[in-house]
C-alpha positions as CSV (number, residue, x, y, z in Angstrom):
1,M,-18.9,-15.3,5.3
2,L,-15.9,-17.1,3.8
3,S,-15.2,-14.1,1.6
4,L,-15.4,-11.9,4.7
5,V,-12.9,-14.1,6.5
6,V,-10.5,-14.0,3.6
7,L,-10.8,-10.3,3.3
8,L,-10.1,-9.8,7.1
9,V,-7.0,-12.1,6.8
10,I,-5.7,-9.9,3.9
11,I,-6.4,-6.7,5.9
12,I,-4.7,-8.1,9.1
13,A,-1.7,-9.3,7.1
14,T,-1.2,-6.0,5.5
15,L,-1.5,-4.1,8.8
16,L,1.2,-6.4,10.2
17,A,3.6,-5.5,7.4
18,P,6.0,-3.6,9.7
19,V,6.1,-6.5,12.1
20,Y,6.8,-9.0,9.3
21,A,9.6,-6.7,7.8
22,S,11.3,-6.1,11.2
23,K,10.8,-9.3,13.1
24,V,10.5,-12.0,10.4
25,A,12.2,-10.9,7.2
26,K,14.5,-8.5,9.1
27,T,14.9,-6.2,6.1
28,D,13.9,-2.8,5.0
29,P,11.6,-3.3,2.0
30,F,12.2,0.2,0.7
31,A,16.0,0.3,0.9
32,S,18.2,-1.1,-1.9
33,N,20.1,-4.2,-0.9
34,L,22.2,-5.0,-4.0
35,S,25.2,-6.3,-2.0
36,G,23.1,-8.2,0.6
37,T,23.5,-11.9,1.4
38,I,21.3,-14.6,2.9
39,V,22.2,-17.9,4.6
40,I,20.4,-20.9,3.0
41,D,21.2,-24.4,4.2
42,G,24.3,-23.2,6.0
43,Q,25.7,-21.4,2.9
44,T,25.9,-17.7,2.4
45,V,24.2,-16.7,-0.9
46,P,24.2,-13.2,-2.5
47,V,20.7,-11.7,-2.9
48,I,21.7,-10.5,-6.4
49,Q,23.2,-13.5,-8.1
50,P,25.4,-13.4,-11.3
51,N,23.6,-14.5,-14.4
52,P,24.8,-17.9,-15.6
53,T,25.3,-16.5,-19.0
54,G,27.7,-13.9,-17.7
55,L,25.5,-11.0,-18.7
56,G,23.9,-9.0,-16.0
57,S,22.6,-10.4,-12.7
58,T,19.4,-12.1,-11.4
59,P,17.7,-11.6,-8.0
60,I,17.4,-14.5,-5.7
61,G,14.2,-16.6,-6.2
62,P,11.7,-17.7,-3.6
63,T,13.5,-19.2,-0.6
64,W,10.2,-20.3,1.1
65,Q,11.8,-19.4,4.5
66,A,11.6,-16.3,6.7
67,Q,13.9,-14.1,4.6
68,Y,13.1,-13.5,1.0
69,F,10.1,-15.9,1.2
70,L,9.0,-14.9,-2.4
71,G,12.5,-13.8,-3.5
72,A,13.9,-10.4,-4.2
73,D,13.3,-7.7,-6.9
74,T,16.0,-6.1,-9.0
75,Q,17.0,-3.8,-6.1
76,G,17.5,-6.8,-3.7
77,R,14.4,-5.9,-1.7
78,D,12.2,-8.6,-0.1
79,V,9.2,-9.2,-2.3
80,A,7.0,-10.6,0.5
81,A,7.6,-7.6,2.7
82,R,6.9,-5.2,-0.2
83,L,3.8,-7.2,-1.0
84,L,2.4,-6.6,2.4
85,Y,3.3,-2.9,2.4
86,G,1.9,-2.6,-1.1
87,G,-1.3,-4.2,0.0
88,R,-1.7,-1.5,2.7
89,A,-1.4,1.2,0.1
90,S,-3.8,-0.5,-2.3
91,L,-6.4,-1.1,0.3
92,I,-6.1,2.3,1.8
93,V,-6.5,4.0,-1.6
94,G,-9.3,1.6,-2.6
95,V,-11.3,2.1,0.6
96,A,-10.8,5.8,0.8
97,S,-11.6,6.3,-2.8
98,A,-14.8,4.3,-2.5
99,L,-15.8,6.3,0.6
100,V,-15.1,9.6,-1.2
101,A,-17.1,8.5,-4.3
102,C,-20.0,7.1,-2.3
103,L,-20.2,10.1,0.0
104,I,-20.2,12.7,-2.7
105,A,-22.4,10.6,-5.0
106,T,-25.0,10.1,-2.2
107,I,-25.2,13.9,-1.5
108,I,-25.4,14.6,-5.3
109,G,-28.0,11.9,-5.9
110,L,-30.2,13.0,-3.0
111,L,-30.0,16.6,-4.1
112,A,-30.8,15.8,-7.7
113,G,-33.5,13.3,-7.1
114,F,-35.3,15.2,-4.3
115,S,-35.1,18.7,-5.8
116,G,-36.0,17.8,-9.4
117,G,-36.5,20.5,-12.0
118,M,-33.5,22.7,-13.1
119,I,-31.3,21.4,-10.2
120,D,-31.8,17.8,-11.3
121,A,-31.2,18.6,-14.9
122,T,-28.0,20.6,-14.2
123,I,-26.5,17.9,-12.0
124,S,-27.5,15.1,-14.4
125,R,-25.7,16.9,-17.3
126,L,-22.6,17.5,-15.2
127,L,-22.6,13.8,-14.4
128,D,-23.0,13.0,-18.1
129,I,-19.9,15.0,-18.9
130,V,-17.8,13.0,-16.5
131,W,-19.5,9.8,-17.6
132,A,-18.6,10.5,-21.2
133,F,-14.9,9.9,-20.5
134,P,-13.6,6.3,-20.2
135,I,-12.7,5.7,-16.6
136,Y,-9.0,4.9,-17.1
137,L,-8.5,7.6,-19.7
138,L,-9.9,10.3,-17.4
139,A,-7.9,8.9,-14.4
140,I,-4.7,8.8,-16.4
141,A,-5.2,12.4,-17.7
142,L,-5.9,13.8,-14.2
143,S,-3.0,11.8,-12.7
144,T,-0.6,13.0,-15.3
145,V,-1.4,16.6,-14.7
146,L,-1.7,16.6,-11.0
147,L,1.5,14.5,-10.4
148,V,3.5,17.5,-11.8
149,Q,2.0,20.3,-9.8
150,G,-0.1,18.6,-7.1
151,L,-3.6,19.8,-6.1
152,S,-4.3,23.1,-4.5
153,I,-7.9,24.2,-3.8
154,G,-8.0,27.2,-1.5
155,P,-6.5,26.2,1.9
156,I,-6.3,22.5,0.8
157,E,-3.0,21.5,-0.7
158,V,-2.1,17.9,-1.7
159,D,1.5,16.9,-2.4
160,P,2.1,15.0,-5.6
161,G,3.6,12.1,-3.6
162,S,0.7,11.9,-1.2
163,L,-1.7,8.9,-1.2
164,W,-4.5,11.5,-1.0
165,L,-3.9,12.4,-4.7
166,P,-4.9,9.0,-6.2
167,V,-7.7,8.8,-3.6
168,I,-9.2,12.1,-4.8
169,I,-8.7,11.3,-8.5
170,I,-10.2,7.8,-8.3
171,G,-13.0,8.9,-6.1
172,F,-13.9,11.8,-8.5
173,V,-13.9,9.5,-11.5
174,F,-16.3,7.0,-9.9
175,V,-18.8,9.6,-8.6
176,P,-21.2,9.3,-11.6
177,Y,-21.3,5.5,-11.3
178,V,-22.8,5.7,-7.8
179,A,-24.7,9.0,-8.1
180,R,-26.9,7.6,-11.0
181,P,-28.3,4.7,-9.0
182,V,-28.8,6.8,-5.9
183,R,-30.7,9.5,-7.9
184,G,-32.9,6.8,-9.5
185,E,-33.7,5.3,-6.1
186,V,-34.5,8.7,-4.6
187,L,-36.9,9.3,-7.5
188,S,-38.5,6.0,-6.8
189,V,-38.7,6.5,-3.0
190,R,-40.3,9.9,-3.5
191,R,-43.4,8.3,-5.0
192,R,-43.9,5.8,-2.1
193,D,-47.0,6.0,0.0
194,Y,-45.2,6.7,3.3
195,V,-43.5,9.7,1.7
196,E,-46.8,11.0,0.4
197,A,-48.3,10.5,3.8
198,A,-45.5,12.5,5.5
199,I,-46.1,15.3,3.0
200,A,-49.8,15.3,3.7
201,Q,-49.0,15.6,7.4
202,G,-47.0,18.7,6.7
203,A,-43.5,17.2,7.1
204,R,-40.7,19.6,6.3
205,R,-38.2,19.0,3.6
206,R,-35.4,18.2,6.1
207,R,-37.5,15.5,7.7
208,L,-38.5,14.1,4.3
209,L,-34.9,14.0,3.2
210,F,-33.2,12.6,6.3
211,K,-36.1,10.6,8.0
212,E,-38.0,9.2,5.1
213,I,-35.8,9.1,1.9
214,L,-32.1,8.7,3.1
215,P,-32.7,5.6,5.3
216,N,-34.3,3.8,2.4
217,V,-31.5,4.8,0.0
218,L,-28.6,3.9,2.2
219,P,-29.0,0.1,1.8
220,N,-28.3,0.6,-1.9
221,V,-25.1,2.6,-1.2
222,I,-24.0,-0.1,1.3
223,V,-24.4,-2.8,-1.4
224,I,-22.5,-0.7,-3.9
225,F,-19.7,0.1,-1.5
226,P,-17.8,-3.3,-1.6
227,L,-18.0,-3.3,-5.4
228,M,-16.7,0.2,-5.5
229,I,-13.7,-0.8,-3.4
230,A,-12.9,-3.5,-5.8
231,A,-13.2,-1.1,-8.8
232,C,-11.0,1.5,-7.0
233,I,-8.3,-1.0,-6.2
234,L,-8.2,-2.1,-9.8
235,T,-8.0,1.5,-11.0
236,E,-5.3,2.3,-8.5
237,S,-3.3,-0.8,-9.5
238,A,-3.6,0.3,-13.2
239,L,-2.4,3.8,-12.4
240,S,0.5,2.6,-10.2
241,F,1.5,0.1,-12.9
242,L,1.8,3.1,-15.3
243,S,3.8,5.0,-12.6
244,I,1.2,7.7,-12.2
245,G,-0.5,6.3,-9.1
246,V,1.2,5.5,-5.8
247,Q,4.6,7.2,-5.9
248,P,8.0,6.0,-4.5
249,P,9.2,5.3,-1.9
250,Q,5.7,3.9,-1.2
251,A,4.7,0.7,-2.9
252,S,1.4,-0.8,-4.1
253,W,0.5,-4.0,-5.9
254,G,0.5,-2.1,-9.2
255,T,4.1,-0.8,-8.7
256,I,5.3,-4.3,-7.7
257,I,3.8,-5.7,-10.9
258,N,5.5,-2.9,-12.9
259,G,8.8,-3.6,-11.2
260,G,8.6,-7.3,-11.9
261,Q,7.6,-7.2,-15.5
262,A,11.3,-7.2,-16.6
263,Q,11.8,-10.4,-14.6
264,L,8.8,-12.4,-15.9
265,Y,11.0,-15.1,-17.4
266,T,13.6,-15.4,-14.6
267,R,11.7,-14.4,-11.4
268,P,8.0,-14.5,-12.3
269,M,6.9,-14.7,-8.7
270,V,7.5,-10.9,-8.2
271,S,4.6,-10.0,-10.6
272,I,2.5,-13.2,-10.1
273,S,2.3,-12.7,-6.3
274,A,1.0,-9.1,-6.6
275,G,-1.4,-10.1,-9.4
276,L,-2.8,-13.0,-7.3
277,M,-3.3,-10.7,-4.4
278,I,-5.3,-8.3,-6.6
279,A,-7.3,-11.1,-8.1
280,I,-8.1,-12.7,-4.7
281,T,-9.0,-9.3,-3.1
282,I,-11.3,-8.3,-6.0
283,L,-13.0,-11.7,-6.0
284,V,-13.8,-11.7,-2.3
285,L,-15.0,-8.1,-2.5
286,N,-17.4,-9.0,-5.3
287,I,-18.7,-12.1,-3.4
288,L,-19.0,-9.9,-0.3
289,G,-21.0,-7.4,-2.3
290,D,-23.4,-10.1,-3.5
291,G,-23.8,-11.4,0.0
292,V,-24.6,-7.9,1.4
293,R,-27.1,-7.4,-1.4
294,D,-28.9,-10.7,-0.6
295,A,-28.8,-9.9,3.1
296,L,-30.4,-6.4,2.6
297,D,-32.9,-7.6,0.0
298,P,-36.1,-8.9,1.6
299,R,-37.1,-10.5,-1.7
300,A,-34.0,-12.6,-1.6
301,K,-34.8,-13.8,1.9
302,L,-38.3,-14.8,0.8
303,R,-36.9,-16.7,-2.1
304,L,-34.4,-18.5,0.3
305,R,-37.2,-19.4,2.6
306,R,-39.4,-20.7,-0.2
307,R,-36.5,-22.8,-1.5
308,K,-35.9,-24.3,2.0
309,R,-39.6,-25.2,2.2
310,E,-39.5,-26.9,-1.2
311,Q,-36.4,-28.8,-0.2
312,A,-38.1,-29.9,3.1
């Protein structure tokens, strides 16, 4: 429950990014502000300050007040505002990619496990082909190609700068990692007594699939879903850090880390803040996934009751 509360706080904070930027920070997080100034303790201070060595310049550090709470980046943009906007993009891509992966994988897993025979063998070999590639290597290869020409499949066209492009790429890459467990669960459920009883009663394939098998497979998909969101956010951050994920003018936690790596010694808060947000989000999603698994696992409930009786 604590992880769920933390996750909701993160989601609400990122959704309120426009409010923070316009009402609190009073700055445009996507516009360069190299000549901007800020008032601190009654003194007007430039956002981009001259380097004490006389070589180059240094963005202002954390002010811990409304404007430039976490400092500025090399373009004079408010890091805190960009952090919230970047969180929106990272969460949108992570959730959408996980939905795409789980939806396609559930359909494929049901089809393969229920049909069996040649259909199962063909689908399994196709999944093996995708599985054979390392996740990041395949995602980087697809992103590098599609960022040049975009994606066009019949009437569907995806612009290279659209968030849908990393969603489709990441969702496709993770399909085998969900389809495999779903297929295995379908094969197990097919042998259960209630399925055999439904077959003996003359139940049609549609009823077997949607009334008997799917409801007993969905809990596994629900358990996997938060873990898939975490994995998708990590993958999106890695691609964006390499500049082949979320494209400007949009920002994500990965692009913020990439932009702040040149300032690690002078303004480390730029990269550290985005890295901490990724770490906290991934942590709470993993804890939430474990909690959902325990909630949907009747054996876990029996173990909990037995432990309470022993403690009493």
